C-alpha positions in Angstrom: 0.0 0.0 0.0 1.0 3.6 -0.3 2.3 5.0 3.0 0.5 7.9 4.7 3.0 10.5 3.6 2.8 9.2 0.0 -1.0 9.3 0.1 -0.9 12.9 1.3 1.5 13.7 -1.5 -0.9 12.1 -4.0 -3.9 14.1 -2.6 -1.8 17.3 -2.7 -0.9 16.7 -6.3 -4.4 16.1 -7.3 -5.3 19.6 -5.8 -2.5 21.1 -7.9 -0.1 21.6 -4.9 2.7 19.4 -6.1 4.0 18.4 -9.5 6.3 15.4 -9.0 5.4 12.3 -11.0 6.8 9.9 -8.5 5.3 9.3 -5.1 8.1 8.9 -2.6 8.8 8.9 1.1 12.1 9.0 2.8 10.6 8.8 6.3 9.4 5.2 6.2 10.3 1.7 5.1 7.1 0.8 3.3 7.1 -0.3 -0.3 6.9 2.7 -2.6 4.5 2.6 -5.5 5.2 5.4 -8.0 2.8 6.7 -10.6 3.1 7.7 -14.3 6.7 6.6 -14.6 8.2 6.8 -18.1 9.2 3.3 -19.3 11.2 4.4 -22.4 14.4 5.1 -20.4 14.2 1.7 -18.8 14.3 -0.2 -22.1 16.9 -0.5 -24.8 14.4 0.6 -27.5 14.0 3.9 -25.6 10.5 4.5 -26.8 6.9 3.9 -25.6 4.6 5.3 -23.0 4.6 5.3 -19.2 3.6 2.9 -16.5 0.4 3.8 -14.6 2.0 2.4 -11.5 5.6 1.4 -10.9 7.5 -0.5 -8.2 11.2 -1.2 -7.9 11.7 -4.3 -5.7 14.9 -5.5 -4.1 13.7 -8.5 -2.1 10.8 -10.9 -1.7 9.0 -8.8 0.9 8.8 -5.8 -1.4 7.7 -8.1 -4.3 4.9 -9.4 -2.2 3.8 -5.9 -1.2 3.7 -4.7 -4.8 1.7 -7.8 -5.8 -0.7 -7.1 -3.0 -1.1 -3.6 -4.2 -1.9 -4.8 -7.7 -4.3 -7.5 -6.4 -6.2 -5.1 -4.2 -6.8 -2.8 -7.2 -7.3 -5.5 -9.8 -4.3 -4.2 -11.8 -2.5 -6.0 -14.6 1.1 -6.7 -13.7 4.2 -6.7 -15.9 7.6 -7.7 -14.6 10.5 -5.8 -16.1 14.1 -6.9 -16.0 16.8 -5.1 -18.0 14.4 -3.9 -20.6 16.4 -5.4 -23.4 13.7 -7.6 -24.9 10.7 -5.3 -24.6 8.8 -2.9 -26.9 6.5 -0.7 -24.8 3.4 0.5 -26.7 2.9 4.3 -27.2 0.1 4.4 -24.6 2.3 2.7 -22.0 1.1 0.1 -19.6 -2.2 0.7 -17.7 -1.3 -1.4 -14.7 1.7 -2.1 -12.3 5.2 -2.5 -13.7 7.5 -4.3 -11.2 11.2 -3.8 -11.9 13.3 -6.6 -10.3 16.4 -5.2 -8.7 17.4 -8.3 -6.6 21.2 -8.2 -6.6 24.2 -10.3 -5.6 26.7 -12.8 -7.2 28.3 -15.5 -5.1 29.8 -19.0 -5.4 27.9 -21.6 -3.3 28.9 -25.3 -3.2 30.3 -25.4 -6.8 27.5 -23.2 -8.2 27.5 -19.5 -9.3 24.4 -18.0 -7.8 23.1 -14.6 -9.1 20.2 -12.3 -8.2 17.7 -11.8 -11.0 18.4 -8.0 -11.0 22.0 -8.4 -11.9 23.1 -7.5 -15.4 23.6 -10.6 -17.4 26.9 -9.5 -18.8 28.2 -8.6 -15.3 27.6 -12.3 -14.4 29.5 -13.4 -17.5 32.3 -11.1 -16.7 32.4 -12.3 -13.2 32.6 -15.9 -14.3 35.5 -15.2 -16.7 37.4 -13.3 -14.0 37.0 -16.4 -11.8 38.2 -18.6 -14.6 34.9 -20.4 -14.8 33.8 -21.8 -18.2 30.3 -22.2 -19.5 28.7 -18.9 -20.3 31.5 -17.0 -22.1 29.8 -17.4 -25.5 26.9 -15.4 -24.1 29.0 -12.4 -23.5 27.6 -9.0 -24.4 24.0 -9.9 -24.3 22.1 -7.0 -22.7 19.5 -7.4 -20.0 19.2 -8.9 -16.6 19.9 -12.4 -15.2 16.2 -12.9 -14.6 15.1 -11.8 -18.0 17.9 -13.9 -19.7 16.6 -16.9 -17.8 13.0 -16.3 -18.9 14.2 -15.9 -22.5 16.7 -18.8 -22.3 19.2 -16.6 -24.1 21.5 -18.2 -26.6 24.3 -17.2 -28.9 27.3 -18.7 -30.7 26.3 -22.3 -30.2 25.4 -22.0 -26.5 22.2 -21.5 -24.5 21.8 -20.5 -20.9 19.8 -23.6 -20.1 23.0 -25.7 -20.7 24.6 -24.5 -17.5 21.5 -23.8 -15.3 21.2 -25.9 -12.2 18.2 -24.4 -10.5 16.0 -21.3 -10.5 14.5 -19.7 -7.4 11.1 -18.2 -8.2 8.2 -16.5 -6.5 5.0 -18.4 -7.3 2.3 -15.8 -7.6 -0.5 -18.4 -7.4 0.7 -20.2 -4.3 2.3 -16.9 -2.9 5.5 -18.5 -1.9 9.1 -19.0 -2.9 10.0 -22.2 -4.9 13.2 -23.7 -6.2 12.7 -25.2 -9.7 15.2 -27.7 -11.1 16.4 -27.3 -14.6 14.0 -30.1 -15.7 11.1 -28.2 -14.3 11.8 -25.1 -16.4 10.7 -26.5 -19.8 13.6 -24.8 -21.6 13.6 -24.7 -25.4 14.7 -22.3 -28.1 13.9 -18.8 -26.6 11.3 -20.7 -24.5 10.8 -21.5 -20.8 8.0 -22.2 -18.3 8.4 -18.6 -17.2 7.3 -17.3 -20.6 4.4 -19.7 -20.9 2.9 -19.6 -17.4 1.2 -16.3 -17.8 3.2 -14.5 -15.1 2.8 -17.2 -12.5 6.6 -17.5 -11.8 8.8 -14.5 -11.1 12.6 -15.3 -11.2 14.4 -14.3 -8.0 17.8 -16.1 -8.3 19.6 -18.4 -10.7 22.3 -21.0 -10.0 24.7 -22.0 -12.8 27.0 -25.0 -12.9 30.2 -23.7 -14.4 33.6 -25.4 -14.7 37.1 -24.5 -13.9 38.4 -27.1 -16.4 36.3 -26.2 -19.5 37.3 -26.1 -23.1 36.4 -23.4 -25.6 33.4 -23.8 -27.8 34.4 -22.1 -31.0 32.6 -24.2 -33.7 30.2 -21.4 -34.6 31.2 -19.8 -37.9 32.2 -16.4 -36.7 34.3 -17.8 -33.8 35.8 -20.6 -35.9 37.0 -18.0 -38.5 38.5 -15.8 -35.8 40.5 -18.6 -34.1 41.0 -21.0 -37.0 42.3 -24.2 -35.4 43.6 -22.5 -32.3 42.2 -23.3 -28.8 41.9 -19.9 -27.1 41.9 -19.2 -23.4 38.7 -18.1 -21.6 39.2 -14.3 -21.7 40.0 -14.4 -25.4 36.7 -16.2 -26.1 34.8 -13.5 -24.3 36.8 -10.7 -26.0 36.1 -12.3 -29.4 32.4 -12.6 -28.8 32.2 -8.9 -27.6 34.1 -7.9 -30.8 31.8 -9.8 -33.1 28.6 -8.5 -31.4 29.9 -4.9 -31.6 30.1 -5.2 -35.3 26.7 -6.7 -35.7 24.5 -4.8 -33.3 23.7 -1.1 -33.0 24.9 1.2 -30.2 21.9 1.7 -28.0 23.3 5.1 -26.9 22.7 6.3 -30.4 19.5 4.5 -31.5 17.0 2.2 -29.9 16.8 -1.6 -30.4 15.9 -4.8 -28.6 18.5 -6.8 -30.5 17.2 -9.6 -32.6 13.5 -8.8 -33.0 12.5 -12.2 -34.5 13.0 -15.7 -33.5 14.7 -17.9 -36.0 12.3 -20.5 -37.4 12.5 -23.9 -35.8 11.6 -26.7 -38.2 11.7 -30.4 -38.2 14.8 -31.9 -39.8 12.7 -33.0 -42.9 11.3 -29.5 -43.4 14.6 -27.8 -42.9 16.4 -30.1 -45.3 13.6 -29.5 -47.9 14.2 -25.8 -47.5 18.0 -26.3 -47.8 17.4 -28.3 -51.0 15.8 -25.1 -52.5 18.5 -22.9 -51.1 21.7 -25.0 -51.0 23.9 -22.3 -49.6 21.7 -21.8 -46.5 23.3 -23.2 -43.3 21.4 -25.1 -40.7 22.0 -25.2 -37.0 21.4 -28.0 -34.5 19.7 -27.0 -31.2 21.1 -28.0 -27.8 17.5 -28.4 -26.4 15.8 -30.5 -29.1 16.2 -32.6 -32.3 14.6 -29.8 -34.4 16.7 -27.6 -36.6 17.2 -23.8 -36.4 16.9 -22.0 -39.7 18.9 -18.7 -39.8 16.3 -16.1 -40.7 19.0 -13.5 -41.1 20.4 -15.5 -44.1 17.1 -15.1 -45.9 16.7 -11.4 -45.0 20.3 -10.7 -46.3 19.6 -9.2 -49.7 23.0 -10.5 -50.9 21.6 -14.1 -51.1 19.0 -13.0 -53.5 16.0 -14.5 -51.7 14.3 -11.3 -50.6 15.3 -7.6 -50.5 14.1 -5.3 -47.7 16.7 -2.7 -48.2 15.4 0.8 -47.7 12.2 -0.3 -46.1 11.4 2.3 -43.4 8.2 2.9 -41.3 8.4 6.3 -39.6 11.6 6.2 -37.6 11.9 2.4 -37.7 14.1 0.4 -40.0 15.9 -2.9 -40.4 19.5 -2.7 -39.2 22.0 -2.7 -42.1 24.6 -4.9 -40.4 22.2 -7.5 -38.9 19.0 -8.3 -40.6 17.2 -9.8 -37.6 17.5 -6.4 -35.8 15.0 -3.6 -36.0 16.2 -0.2 -34.8 14.3 3.0 -33.9 15.4 6.6 -34.0 14.7 8.8 -31.0 11.1 9.7 -30.6 9.9 6.9 -33.0 6.5 5.6 -32.4 6.3 2.0 -31.1 3.4 1.6 -33.5 5.9 2.2 -36.4 8.2 -0.6 -35.1 5.2 -3.0 -34.9 4.1 -2.1 -38.5 7.6 -2.8 -39.7 7.7 -6.1 -37.9 4.3 -7.1 -39.5 5.7 -6.2 -42.9 8.7 -8.4 -42.5 6.6 -11.3 -41.3 4.3 -10.9 -44.3 7.3 -10.9 -46.7 8.8 -14.1 -45.1 5.4 -15.8 -45.2 4.9 -15.0 -48.9 8.5 -15.9 -49.9 9.3 -19.0 -47.8 5.9 -20.2 -46.6 7.3 -20.0 -43.0 5.7 -18.1 -40.1 8.1 -16.1 -37.9 7.4 -14.9 -34.4 8.7 -11.8 -32.5 11.4 -12.6 -29.9 10.6 -9.2 -28.4 7.8 -8.9 -25.8 5.3 -6.3 -26.9 3.4 -4.6 -24.0 
């Protein structure tokens, strides 16, 4: 609930006596619920409207208080991590946005345990400094540890789920903290139980099983070309991944993006091979989570392969990124609706050309 001082501030503002958007109170320890908070600065897209209510939570108690606030007022709830995989609509979110800020990284009985509010790349950097192998290929991915777990982030031949041991979550149905084993998380390509449970589980902490005696995984094309036949040390793998990503993805200080906007199509082996028979130069990629095949959408969107050409396609301030064709970028002050229209246009083009449906990887709220 709003504390007494905050309620007085709210009533005063309604009478025109104060102008601050955020309701705050430095005199008490109650959970603070803020109003009409811009969400654009909290996302890497940098566009979209405000949250009607907003709560920043640093522990389970604050999370429960914020959920009670939403429940009492029958508000929709959206849990925000690092904001790197989200497109906020122009009208914002007419409910409560909960930003998870649970921090901490520690080594516990052979596991690396991190709070959901930690930056994902800070965790990767920590593991490399500690000479722990397992997530170095996931260097440079923006967002939080919690959001990365929900998304089951993957890059350069590795997925987060390959090293995850357990996830500590808050079950909003049972209203208690649970620990889910990896087998309980239903991980797949950009998929997990956290994405499919309609907000039931909120990630609090994650435990990864890393190794002090690992070997580099450099079979992915970009890494293989960089290292040739050499077996690089751990720090060199991280540095190489960061260098490759810097060349492929835009600088979010200059323009907005959520990275890869679309999921790569996942097809059965038979369907993937049939598509490759039509386009022999198209590579195929095995998945660590299943026997299906990942088809590289960026290969088809790359005009140099002669399959389709979306060069110069712009909707308002939104366009496809010239160096990585899975990425949509937005200039400052672009409408979120323009990004959505561009995404629909790309989906239509892929459907008409390949007969394949593609889905957004980005969460649209």
